[in-house]
N, C-alpha and C positions, 0 to 999 in steps of 0.2 A: 461426520465430516461436512455434511451439508449445512448442519447447524453453525459450524465455525465460519463458513463461507457467508452465511447469512448475517451473523453477528459482525463480521468484517464490513459488510456493505452498510449494515444499520449504523454502525460507528462512523463510517464515512459520511453517511447522509445526515447524521444528527450532530457531526462535530461542530462546536461553536467556533465561528471565525469572526473576529471583530477587527475594526481598523485599528492601525497602530496609533497609540495614545501620543498626541502631539506634545503633551506636557512631560513626556518621559525624560529621564536623565539621560546625559550623554552616553551613547552607545559604547558598549565595550568592544574589544578586538573580536570576540566571539560574535557579537551582535552584527558586526560589519560584514561578516561572511555571507555570500550569497549562495543560496542552495538551488540546484536545477530540480526539475520535477522527477526525474529518474532518482536521484539521490533521496527525495522525499518519499518517493513510492518504496524504495528499497528499505528505508527506516521504517516507515509506517507498517509494511507488510511483515517485517521481521519483529517489530515491536508487538504486533498483534498476535503473532505465533508464540511469543514470549509472555503475553499478557502484561505488558509493561505500558501502563497507561500514561505515564509521564513522557515516555518516548513518542507514544502515539500523539498526545497533544502537541509536543514540540514539532513533529513532522507535519501535522495538519497546518501549522501556522507558517511554514516555510513557502508554501505555494497556494494558488486558489483551489477550491474544492474540485473545479472542473479539471484543472492540471493533474491534481492528485489523482482523481479517477482514472484520467487517461494514462498516467504513469502506473498505476496499479494493474490496469488492464494490459498494457504492453508487457509488464513484469509477468503476469500470468500465462500470456502468449508465449513468451520466451522460455518461461520455466516448462511448460507443456511440450514444447519442441525439443527442449534439451533432454527431457525425460524419455520422450519417444525415441529419439536418436539412441539414447544409452541402452534402452530395454529393446530396441529394434521392433517397436510398434507404432501404430498410427497415432497421431496427436488425438484423434477423436477416442481411441481406446484409452490412452492414458488419462484424458480429462474426464471420461465416465468413470474410471476407476478411481480417481482422486475424489470424485464427488459421491462415491459410493452407488453408482447407478448401474444397472445391468448392461451387459454388452449389447450393442445394437445389431 
């Protein structure tokens, strides 16, 4: 489990981000759509879970690396809180379990 988390952060830190090409053809309707950081984080994390490199690359281009990192962190917090409530456990217990760590 920890290996998957490490790979996720490695991909995030190493993902290529280039400025938009000014010589690009007219944008299509799909290109005009603006994505927020939470949408980017949701797509990025789900793509990582499914090992979908194409979706990972697409999501990393929607927002800055810093914004994506914040969104992924916020998603992780919300997921741990939701699981903790569902399991009637503390968020710390759930987080440690998800990471394969022994109980504190």
